[in-house]
Backbone bond lengths (Angstrom), bond angles and torsions (degrees), N, CA, C in turn:
res aa  C-N    CA-C-N  psi(-1)  N-CA   C-N-CA  omega(-1)  CA-C   N-CA-C  phi
1 M - - - 1.457 - - 1.527 112.58 -
2 K 1.331 120.00 143.92 1.436 122.45 178.85 1.574 107.38 -101.69
3 L 1.321 113.34 156.29 1.476 120.76 -173.14 1.569 103.50 -123.24
4 G 1.328 114.48 127.36 1.455 121.11 177.34 1.584 112.91 -125.09
5 I 1.322 112.41 -171.08 1.493 118.25 176.71 1.498 105.84 -129.95
6 S 1.252 116.55 143.02 1.513 125.46 173.95 1.513 110.60 -125.65
7 T 1.345 117.05 129.03 1.457 119.56 179.31 1.447 113.41 -154.85
8 F 1.349 119.46 -178.01 1.442 128.40 161.54 1.487 111.15 -95.62
9 V 1.285 118.57 137.52 1.489 119.44 169.92 1.568 107.36 -114.10
10 T 1.269 115.24 122.93 1.516 121.94 -171.82 1.519 110.07 -127.81
11 D 1.348 118.70 -178.16 1.408 123.83 173.83 1.566 108.62 -74.38
12 E 1.252 119.70 -9.27 1.476 122.04 -175.58 1.613 111.52 -107.74
13 T 1.328 115.98 -3.70 1.437 116.66 -178.25 1.497 112.81 -105.77
14 A 1.304 116.80 -171.72 1.479 120.69 172.92 1.603 107.95 -59.04
15 R 1.236 114.81 147.66 1.481 120.62 176.72 1.500 105.86 -63.10
16 P 1.395 118.60 152.44 1.453 121.86 -177.18 1.642 109.90 -69.31
17 D 1.287 116.59 -27.06 1.401 114.55 -179.03 1.576 109.73 -80.53
18 V 1.282 116.76 -35.76 1.442 117.14 174.25 1.544 113.68 -69.30
19 L 1.317 117.13 -35.85 1.452 124.75 178.71 1.588 107.15 -66.39
20 A 1.311 116.17 -50.60 1.477 119.07 -175.99 1.527 111.30 -61.74
21 K 1.305 119.98 -41.36 1.468 120.47 -179.40 1.535 108.39 -66.19
22 A 1.327 116.82 -40.98 1.398 117.59 178.31 1.535 113.19 -65.58
23 V 1.241 120.68 -34.53 1.463 125.76 177.39 1.551 108.07 -67.13
24 E 1.282 114.50 -47.49 1.484 120.44 176.67 1.502 114.21 -58.09
25 D 1.291 112.03 -50.86 1.561 120.98 -177.87 1.497 111.23 -57.33
26 R 1.330 118.94 -32.55 1.384 124.51 -178.67 1.480 116.39 -85.60
27 G 1.287 120.19 2.92 1.394 132.24 173.33 1.515 114.95 82.63
28 F 1.263 116.60 22.95 1.533 119.82 175.48 1.550 105.97 -77.70
29 D 1.243 115.69 153.14 1.530 125.15 178.10 1.411 117.57 -80.23
30 A 1.369 116.53 -36.39 1.492 119.42 -169.44 1.465 108.52 -150.69
31 L 1.338 114.58 162.07 1.517 123.54 173.07 1.488 103.94 -136.02
32 F 1.338 112.71 121.03 1.554 125.91 177.94 1.574 107.84 -106.45
33 V 1.325 116.47 130.33 1.487 120.53 176.46 1.446 109.46 -121.46
34 A 1.347 115.16 145.30 1.449 120.96 -176.22 1.523 111.58 -88.10
35 E 1.335 113.58 168.12 1.508 119.05 179.35 1.495 110.96 -135.54
36 H 1.294 114.84 135.16 1.547 121.32 160.85 1.514 100.19 -148.39
37 S 1.330 114.92 128.29 1.546 119.98 175.46 1.470 107.51 -68.24
38 H 1.383 122.19 -36.08 1.391 126.27 -176.31 1.484 105.55 -170.33
39 I 1.321 117.70 169.40 1.484 128.03 169.66 1.465 110.62 -127.16
40 P 1.371 118.60 119.23 1.510 115.91 -178.20 1.546 108.53 -65.98
41 V 1.278 113.57 148.86 1.506 120.77 -176.60 1.559 109.09 -66.89
42 S 1.313 112.81 -46.57 1.461 118.37 -177.36 1.511 106.12 -95.83
43 R 1.369 122.55 120.35 1.417 125.75 -171.83 1.451 112.22 -123.83
44 E 1.260 121.00 139.86 1.488 125.18 171.44 1.472 109.25 -108.83
45 T 1.345 119.51 -21.41 1.465 123.86 176.43 1.510 109.77 -80.71
46 A 1.311 116.73 124.44 1.393 125.69 176.30 1.538 111.33 -61.33
47 Y 1.279 120.16 141.21 1.489 125.61 175.26 1.596 103.22 -72.86
48 P 1.345 116.59 118.96 1.473 118.13 -174.14 1.481 118.40 -53.50
49 A 1.320 116.76 -36.17 1.446 125.74 -175.57 1.598 108.02 -76.71
50 G 1.320 117.87 -13.71 1.417 116.27 -178.56 1.508 111.37 85.45
51 G 1.324 117.92 157.07 1.440 117.99 176.58 1.460 115.61 76.07
52 E 1.374 120.54 -162.05 1.412 123.64 -179.25 1.518 110.11 -84.98
53 M 1.300 112.14 134.04 1.490 118.75 177.22 1.520 111.28 -67.97
54 A 1.270 115.42 136.32 1.408 127.05 -178.42 1.618 108.37 -64.14
55 R 1.388 115.92 147.87 1.432 120.60 179.20 1.553 110.55 -62.18
56 A 1.330 116.32 -28.10 1.471 119.49 -175.91 1.490 114.31 -60.28
57 Y 1.355 116.30 -23.02 1.463 117.33 -175.92 1.567 110.14 -68.69
58 Y 1.305 117.86 -35.33 1.450 117.28 -179.30 1.512 113.87 -105.29
59 R 1.356 116.17 13.38 1.498 122.11 174.77 1.448 112.27 -119.93
60 A 1.248 117.56 10.86 1.534 121.13 -174.19 1.552 112.12 -67.09
61 L 1.330 114.95 136.25 1.470 117.54 172.35 1.503 110.66 -71.40
62 D 1.334 118.82 153.78 1.401 122.77 171.17 1.612 110.18 -52.78
63 P 1.242 116.91 125.86 1.548 116.37 -172.67 1.473 114.07 -62.49
64 F 1.362 116.38 -37.00 1.465 118.18 -176.87 1.538 111.97 -71.89
65 V 1.285 119.65 -32.64 1.404 125.72 174.71 1.528 109.04 -66.45
66 A 1.346 114.14 -49.01 1.469 121.94 -176.24 1.568 107.33 -63.67
67 L 1.309 118.54 -43.58 1.461 117.07 -175.21 1.492 113.23 -77.22
68 T 1.344 116.54 -20.26 1.459 118.20 172.99 1.489 110.68 -68.41
69 A 1.319 116.11 -43.59 1.459 118.28 171.64 1.449 112.03 -61.38
70 A 1.330 121.99 -38.99 1.477 123.18 177.33 1.608 108.81 -66.59
71 A 1.325 120.07 -35.68 1.407 120.22 -179.23 1.515 111.25 -63.18
72 A 1.297 113.79 -40.72 1.470 119.51 -175.25 1.553 111.51 -69.45
73 A 1.290 118.41 -24.08 1.457 122.89 178.54 1.518 113.42 -90.64
74 T 1.303 120.35 -5.51 1.471 121.89 -174.68 1.536 110.15 -132.65
75 T 1.403 111.92 170.16 1.438 113.12 -179.31 1.508 111.81 -124.93
76 T 1.295 119.21 -32.27 1.502 118.15 177.65 1.478 117.34 -121.82
77 L 1.381 118.57 -3.78 1.383 122.42 -176.64 1.529 111.09 -65.52
78 K 1.384 118.72 129.50 1.388 119.84 172.55 1.502 113.64 -73.18
79 L 1.257 119.13 143.97 1.492 124.76 -169.03 1.457 110.59 -121.45
80 G 1.342 116.61 112.05 1.537 119.33 -169.40 1.517 113.69 -125.70
81 T 1.340 111.62 155.40 1.531 115.38 172.83 1.564 103.47 -104.65
82 G 1.361 115.33 136.05 1.339 119.29 -177.36 1.565 111.20 -139.88
83 I 1.329 118.39 70.51 1.433 127.17 4.79 1.467 111.26 -127.23
84 T 1.289 118.20 165.12 1.496 125.89 167.44 1.451 105.83 -78.52
85 L 1.351 120.40 128.24 1.403 130.54 175.83 1.579 107.53 -80.21
86 L 1.242 112.73 67.41 1.539 119.07 -168.65 1.504 111.27 -58.30
87 I 1.386 118.50 -33.92 1.477 120.70 -178.41 1.539 109.84 -66.86
88 Q 1.274 121.69 -7.19 1.417 125.10 -179.58 1.537 111.79 -106.98
89 R 1.355 113.94 6.40 1.500 118.85 -173.30 1.494 109.03 -120.75
90 D 1.337 115.92 153.96 1.461 123.46 176.76 1.606 103.85 -76.01
91 V 1.318 114.81 137.61 1.462 118.39 -178.30 1.538 114.54 -66.78
92 L 1.300 115.30 -43.35 1.431 120.02 -176.05 1.557 110.66 -69.86
93 H 1.240 120.45 -42.09 1.446 124.04 173.09 1.488 111.20 -57.85
94 T 1.354 116.64 -50.01 1.460 126.87 -176.19 1.537 109.09 -63.44
95 A 1.354 118.59 -41.54 1.452 119.88 174.73 1.509 110.33 -53.91
96 K 1.245 116.65 -52.29 1.519 123.72 -178.61 1.498 108.91 -61.66
97 S 1.255 124.28 -46.34 1.459 126.42 -179.20 1.555 109.90 -59.75
98 V 1.387 115.06 -48.46 1.498 117.81 178.77 1.498 113.64 -60.96
99 A 1.306 112.87 -46.76 1.477 119.15 -177.17 1.556 111.56 -66.06
100 S 1.252 117.83 -40.69 1.423 121.63 177.31 1.452 114.52 -59.81
101 L 1.460 113.65 -48.67 1.496 118.57 178.39 1.468 112.10 -63.62
102 D 1.361 115.80 -42.83 1.512 117.67 -179.27 1.576 111.99 -62.11
103 L 1.348 112.10 -38.34 1.472 115.56 -179.61 1.504 110.87 -68.73
104 L 1.306 114.50 -48.38 1.540 119.06 -178.45 1.523 113.94 -63.92
105 S 1.360 114.93 -28.45 1.475 118.30 -176.83 1.530 107.38 -88.49
106 G 1.239 125.13 -7.30 1.390 127.67 -176.30 1.525 112.87 78.10
107 G 1.359 116.05 37.23 1.507 121.08 -179.89 1.534 117.33 74.66
108 R 1.313 110.39 40.94 1.481 116.56 -179.58 1.505 115.91 -108.89
109 F 1.311 117.92 4.43 1.493 121.07 -176.08 1.557 112.00 -84.26
110 L 1.332 113.90 134.98 1.543 124.69 172.22 1.490 106.10 -114.95
111 F 1.331 116.62 120.36 1.464 123.37 -172.75 1.516 111.04 -100.20
112 G 1.331 113.79 98.57 1.455 120.89 176.41 1.463 109.65 -91.88
113 V 1.318 118.05 126.49 1.595 119.20 179.62 1.471 107.55 -132.86
114 G 1.369 113.04 168.67 1.442 118.34 179.76 1.474 110.39 -170.55
115 V 1.325 116.48 174.35 1.496 123.77 -177.67 1.535 110.04 -88.57
116 G 1.265 118.05 -11.45 1.493 117.49 -179.67 1.579 115.99 74.23
117 W 1.344 115.32 -175.62 1.468 116.24 -171.49 1.588 106.80 -142.19
118 N 1.268 119.76 -20.81 1.484 119.80 -173.98 1.534 107.44 -92.57
119 R 1.333 115.24 106.06 1.466 120.15 -175.73 1.513 112.66 -70.42
120 E 1.269 118.45 -34.02 1.516 120.02 177.11 1.538 107.32 -61.77
121 E 1.295 118.07 -45.03 1.495 123.91 -178.56 1.555 110.49 -56.68
122 M 1.386 110.34 -45.70 1.507 113.97 177.97 1.454 113.83 -64.05
123 R 1.357 118.58 -42.62 1.405 120.88 -178.62 1.523 113.46 -63.77
124 N 1.319 118.64 -32.35 1.448 123.56 176.00 1.534 111.42 -62.03
125 H 1.313 115.58 -25.23 1.464 120.56 179.69 1.540 109.06 -91.65
126 G 1.242 115.82 -0.27 1.570 118.38 -171.98 1.468 117.47 80.90
127 T 1.351 117.83 13.52 1.415 122.73 -179.72 1.478 109.33 -92.90
128 D 1.422 115.27 132.28 1.485 122.51 177.15 1.552 106.05 -82.97
129 P 1.239 120.82 115.85 1.490 121.09 -179.17 1.515 113.75 -63.05
130 R 1.357 117.80 -15.31 1.510 121.89 -178.07 1.474 107.75 -77.53
131 T 1.335 120.23 -27.31 1.469 121.40 -171.34 1.638 108.26 -115.92
132 R 1.328 116.78 17.08 1.492 116.52 -172.99 1.498 113.58 -68.60
133 G 1.338 117.54 -28.95 1.507 123.60 175.15 1.566 111.89 -61.52
134 A 1.273 113.97 -54.16 1.490 120.51 179.19 1.600 108.74 -62.68
135 L 1.245 115.67 -36.20 1.498 118.02 -179.21 1.551 107.85 -67.59
136 L 1.323 117.42 -41.22 1.515 119.01 -176.92 1.491 109.09 -64.20
137 D 1.350 115.03 -41.18 1.494 118.42 -178.37 1.545 109.20 -55.71
138 E 1.370 114.33 -50.31 1.462 118.53 -173.35 1.549 107.27 -71.17
139 Q 1.337 121.54 -31.18 1.480 120.36 179.43 1.493 109.46 -65.89
140 I 1.297 116.40 -40.98 1.509 116.39 -175.84 1.578 111.15 -66.86
141 Q 1.376 113.47 -39.98 1.432 117.08 179.82 1.569 108.12 -69.70
142 A 1.262 118.59 -38.25 1.479 118.26 178.29 1.541 110.46 -66.33
143 L 1.292 117.88 -41.09 1.528 118.49 178.59 1.502 110.81 -60.88
144 R 1.308 118.06 -40.11 1.395 119.74 -176.12 1.574 110.85 -70.67
145 T 1.291 115.81 -26.44 1.482 122.80 171.09 1.476 113.43 -66.12
146 L 1.336 114.57 -49.73 1.463 122.63 176.78 1.499 112.83 -61.05
147 W 1.289 121.15 -31.61 1.422 124.89 -178.78 1.457 112.07 -80.42
148 T 1.286 119.70 -22.84 1.521 121.58 -170.85 1.526 113.58 -113.11
149 N 1.355 119.49 -25.59 1.378 120.47 -172.00 1.560 113.81 -104.89
150 D 1.316 116.63 135.38 1.456 120.92 179.30 1.614 110.06 -61.79
151 E 1.298 115.42 -42.29 1.442 121.96 -179.73 1.584 100.80 -121.20
152 A 1.356 114.33 98.13 1.461 121.07 -175.29 1.464 109.27 -96.16
153 E 1.343 115.62 141.21 1.465 121.85 171.57 1.519 109.16 -151.33
154 F 1.384 115.34 152.01 1.413 122.16 -174.81 1.521 107.60 -147.51
155 H 1.340 113.76 133.36 1.499 116.36 179.83 1.589 105.57 -134.07
156 G 1.294 110.80 105.29 1.444 120.14 178.19 1.529 110.95 -131.05
157 V 1.363 114.44 -176.04 1.446 119.36 -177.16 1.565 107.38 -77.56
158 H 1.358 117.96 -35.18 1.380 122.50 -174.77 1.604 115.61 -109.84
159 V 1.335 116.38 -23.55 1.417 124.59 178.16 1.549 106.17 -124.91
160 D 1.348 115.99 127.16 1.460 121.59 -174.07 1.521 111.43 -153.16
161 F 1.302 114.44 114.86 1.492 117.73 173.02 1.527 107.26 -150.28
162 D 1.400 114.37 149.05 1.409 127.53 177.39 1.508 107.26 -75.84
163 P 1.414 119.72 175.77 1.393 121.58 -175.04 1.575 111.21 -61.20
164 V 1.318 113.45 135.15 1.479 120.50 -177.45 1.559 108.13 -135.81
165 F 1.362 109.75 154.75 1.518 116.58 169.50 1.519 107.40 -101.05
166 Q 1.276 117.55 130.66 1.476 120.61 173.86 1.504 112.15 -146.50
167 W 1.297 115.23 120.05 1.455 119.82 169.19 1.546 108.21 -128.68
168 P 1.298 117.66 161.90 1.511 127.43 12.00 1.528 113.79 -80.37
169 K 1.243 116.13 163.04 1.466 120.97 170.73 1.564 108.29 -91.88
170 P 1.323 120.23 152.26 1.572 116.42 177.83 1.538 110.67 -64.04
171 A 1.349 114.14 162.43 1.395 122.63 178.37 1.532 113.32 -62.80
172 R 1.315 116.18 -26.51 1.524 125.86 177.26 1.431 107.31 -160.40
173 E 1.448 115.25 -178.29 1.370 117.12 -178.31 1.576 110.93 -70.47
174 V 1.340 114.78 118.96 1.551 114.03 -174.18 1.450 112.19 -72.49
175 P 1.352 117.39 129.73 1.348 121.44 178.62 1.568 108.71 -75.73
176 V 1.383 110.41 126.22 1.492 120.83 -179.67 1.573 107.67 -103.66
177 Y 1.341 112.51 131.47 1.496 118.29 175.45 1.527 106.45 -122.73
178 I 1.368 110.90 134.62 1.465 118.11 177.38 1.549 109.78 -91.29
179 G 1.329 114.44 124.11 1.481 119.52 -179.70 1.468 110.96 -85.28
180 G 1.372 116.58 150.74 1.457 123.38 172.70 1.508 109.36 118.86
181 N 1.427 108.74 145.45 1.512 112.94 -178.41 1.419 114.68 -96.94
182 S 1.293 120.71 13.41 1.419 125.31 179.21 1.453 115.79 -79.83
183 T 1.323 117.12 154.89 1.538 118.57 173.24 1.551 109.76 -59.43
184 A 1.308 118.29 -34.75 1.480 117.30 177.50 1.554 112.84 -63.40
185 A 1.284 116.01 -34.68 1.456 119.25 -176.55 1.675 106.04 -68.30
186 L 1.315 114.87 -46.87 1.421 119.86 178.81 1.532 112.59 -64.38
187 D 1.286 116.02 -39.91 1.470 119.44 177.19 1.541 109.50 -61.76
188 R 1.329 117.19 -38.98 1.421 124.04 -178.78 1.541 107.17 -65.27
189 A 1.330 119.99 -46.76 1.359 123.22 175.95 1.563 116.38 -56.17
190 K 1.318 112.72 -42.54 1.419 119.59 176.02 1.548 112.49 -66.05
191 R 1.367 116.79 -44.06 1.452 121.05 -177.17 1.527 110.07 -69.95
192 L 1.292 120.12 -35.37 1.471 120.97 -173.92 1.556 106.65 -100.94
193 E 1.363 119.73 16.63 1.499 121.03 178.12 1.559 112.44 46.54
194 A 1.341 114.72 52.44 1.438 119.96 179.78 1.583 107.21 -119.89
195 G 1.319 114.98 -179.82 1.459 120.24 175.00 1.560 106.24 -89.59
196 W 1.370 110.37 172.37 1.500 119.85 176.92 1.422 110.55 -115.24
197 L 1.435 118.27 135.28 1.425 122.78 -177.49 1.514 107.75 -126.24
198 P 1.318 118.28 69.68 1.484 120.74 175.90 1.533 113.73 -77.57
199 N 1.262 117.43 163.62 1.517 119.71 168.53 1.558 107.98 -73.17
200 A 1.355 113.63 135.20 1.400 113.72 177.60 1.569 116.55 -61.32
201 L 1.261 117.35 141.37 1.456 121.75 176.21 1.569 110.37 -80.78
202 R 1.278 117.79 164.81 1.444 121.59 -174.79 1.532 112.68 -97.89
203 D 1.350 113.52 -22.24 1.459 116.29 -174.35 1.566 109.69 -101.78
204 P 1.329 119.74 130.58 1.475 121.50 -171.40 1.486 108.89 -63.38
205 E 1.295 126.73 -38.81 1.436 122.61 178.63 1.518 111.78 -67.02
206 A 1.339 118.93 -36.28 1.473 121.88 177.70 1.444 110.76 -69.58
207 A 1.324 118.16 -35.29 1.481 123.80 176.88 1.617 110.14 -58.56
208 A 1.407 113.21 -47.17 1.503 119.10 -178.52 1.508 107.68 -62.33
209 A 1.307 117.48 -42.81 1.429 120.63 175.94 1.537 117.78 -61.43
210 Q 1.316 110.43 -36.17 1.547 116.68 176.79 1.437 108.19 -62.22
211 V 1.336 120.54 -50.45 1.488 122.87 -178.60 1.503 108.42 -60.62
212 A 1.286 117.63 -45.14 1.539 122.36 -173.70 1.504 112.03 -58.75
213 Q 1.376 115.70 -39.51 1.429 118.35 -179.03 1.511 113.95 -69.07
214 A 1.435 117.20 -17.52 1.449 118.48 -179.34 1.531 110.79 -77.41
215 G 1.324 118.45 -20.99 1.483 122.93 -179.98 1.511 107.36 67.78
216 S 1.328 116.10 -121.44 1.502 122.42 -173.55 1.616 109.02 -88.88
217 V 1.191 120.07 -3.97 1.393 122.10 178.12 1.575 114.04 -73.31
218 P 1.334 116.23 123.43 1.421 117.30 -178.63 1.537 117.14 -60.37
219 V 1.216 120.35 131.93 1.466 125.94 -173.08 1.488 113.68 -112.49
220 T 1.321 118.78 120.16 1.429 125.02 167.44 1.507 108.47 -114.41
221 A 1.316 117.29 107.55 1.422 121.76 -177.66 1.524 107.49 -91.85
222 T 1.374 118.39 127.41 1.431 124.57 -171.30 1.501 118.13 -108.02
223 S 1.311 114.59 151.94 1.430 123.21 175.59 1.488 112.16 62.07
224 A 1.276 117.67 47.33 1.465 121.64 177.73 1.473 113.14 -81.75
225 P 1.288 120.78 150.04 1.381 124.52 176.53 1.594 107.10 -74.58
226 P 1.377 119.43 161.00 1.448 118.52 -176.84 1.536 112.66 -82.22
227 D 1.340 116.21 61.66 1.438 121.26 -173.75 1.549 110.48 -104.75
228 P 1.368 121.64 110.29 1.477 122.25 -173.24 1.514 109.73 -56.22
229 A 1.340 119.46 -38.87 1.491 122.82 -176.06 1.524 109.06 -66.95
230 L 1.349 117.68 -35.47 1.374 117.41 175.95 1.466 114.62 -70.53
231 L 1.297 119.03 -41.23 1.479 123.69 174.02 1.524 111.97 -59.05
232 D 1.296 115.65 -41.78 1.542 119.97 179.77 1.591 107.04 -61.47
233 A 1.331 115.14 -43.33 1.457 115.47 -178.43 1.503 111.48 -68.37
234 Y 1.270 120.73 -38.19 1.491 120.83 175.58 1.532 107.68 -61.62
235 A 1.348 117.80 -45.27 1.412 119.98 -173.38 1.528 112.13 -64.35
236 E 1.371 113.58 -43.68 1.431 119.89 -179.64 1.505 111.95 -66.84
237 A 1.273 119.17 -28.67 1.452 124.21 -179.85 1.575 112.44 -80.19
238 G 1.305 115.45 -10.99 1.509 120.53 177.85 1.472 118.25 88.82
239 A 1.449 113.48 30.21 1.437 116.38 173.21 1.476 109.88 -67.44
240 E 1.267 118.79 143.35 1.419 125.07 176.61 1.622 110.84 -69.10
241 R 1.316 114.61 -42.23 1.400 118.71 -175.60 1.538 109.28 -159.50
242 V 1.323 117.47 150.19 1.462 128.52 173.00 1.569 105.37 -123.21
243 T 1.289 119.85 133.26 1.450 121.57 165.02 1.456 111.64 -108.78
244 L 1.351 112.57 137.56 1.435 120.74 174.99 1.474 112.19 -85.49
245 G 1.263 116.51 133.75 1.450 119.70 178.90 1.558 112.68 -72.42
246 L 1.330 116.71 131.95 1.371 125.14 -178.79 1.587 109.44 -121.97
247 P 1.294 113.36 116.46 1.515 115.25 -174.61 1.543 107.54 -64.54
248 A 1.341 113.87 152.18 1.459 122.11 173.17 1.500 106.83 -70.11
249 A 1.368 114.86 119.98 1.439 116.61 -175.83 1.624 108.48 -153.68
250 S 1.275 114.59 178.25 1.466 123.23 -178.94 1.538 107.06 -66.13
251 E 1.258 121.54 164.83 1.458 126.89 178.30 1.465 111.02 -58.80
252 G 1.327 120.98 -44.52 1.431 123.88 -177.63 1.516 109.52 -65.81
253 D 1.301 117.44 -50.63 1.543 119.84 177.34 1.515 112.84 -59.41
254 T 1.359 114.84 -39.58 1.509 118.72 -179.73 1.485 108.77 -65.80
255 L 1.258 124.31 -44.54 1.438 123.00 -179.38 1.524 114.42 -64.52
256 R 1.335 111.86 -39.04 1.482 118.11 175.69 1.583 111.79 -59.22
257 R 1.315 112.69 -46.50 1.454 119.59 179.95 1.520 111.37 -64.65
258 L 1.321 116.23 -37.94 1.475 120.71 178.95 1.513 111.28 -64.16
259 D 1.365 114.55 -40.54 1.438 117.85 179.31 1.561 110.98 -59.28
260 A 1.377 115.97 -44.00 1.422 118.15 -179.39 1.592 111.81 -65.99
261 L 1.402 114.91 -44.34 1.376 116.58 -179.09 1.543 115.23 -66.45
262 A 1.394 116.24 -24.46 1.511 120.33 -176.99 1.525 106.39 -64.56
263 A 1.322 121.80 -25.37 1.475 117.90 178.39 1.537 116.54 -60.20
264 L 1.417 114.47 -11.66 1.446 116.90 177.63 1.492 114.53 -91.42
265 V 1.365 114.12 -10.68 1.498 117.51 -174.72 1.551 109.61 -61.26
266 P 1.285 119.05 -42.68 1.491 115.73 -173.99 1.561 111.12 -69.17
267 R 1.260 113.93 -20.92 1.549 118.11 -177.57 1.560 110.88 -64.73
268 V 1.306 114.58 -31.86 1.492 114.29 -173.88 1.574 111.82 -112.76
269 S 1.285 118.54 0.81 1.428 122.12 -179.74 1.471 117.25 -86.80
């Protein structure tokens, strides 16, 4: 099993190039960064974790810009989105951003996507929360078409375009991971032949069951606590990767936390 880091990168945290080099230097496999374009001030949608929402949610850097800086500072580190809120993005622009990042990084991009949870944020992008699942399905299929076909076209209910030329193409077939702990997210991963990117569970027995229900679908469990027993359970269950949650913090605090987390790398390598 591989061990990565998942976090928010903001204007108040360590720079993405500094962070990525520190993550790579300490032997981690991957860095996943979160995305929110904005957070509406007045919200009707409850924050899933409960309590007050962290500042990082509305200060996050654009993930593709941040990961491009991370790519330039590293050589082997996998670069992931955890997650891209694809339903709030234009498909053609996103296809180009993903392909450009994958090409420039030498095929190191991992594309985590999901349907999101903040309905007001979706509506500000013109996305209907009621049809976001069907929209995501079509977007993923359309992206794969754009990445592989010289003359790409797609005709769906939510995504529709006639033949287009679009380059660059990715350096290789971009791994897509479906974010979310729900049965619907796992079913989508199976249906679209993608990986699964659920939040890590806290109980080792539950973690093993989580991986077991995925079957042959590759599992990257994200934002795990630094619990050796939990990591052992995920490794024994056959998870592809676990990412440890790294709080959004200053450069000094971030490097100190990474030093402590790095002690777990030999345990799973």
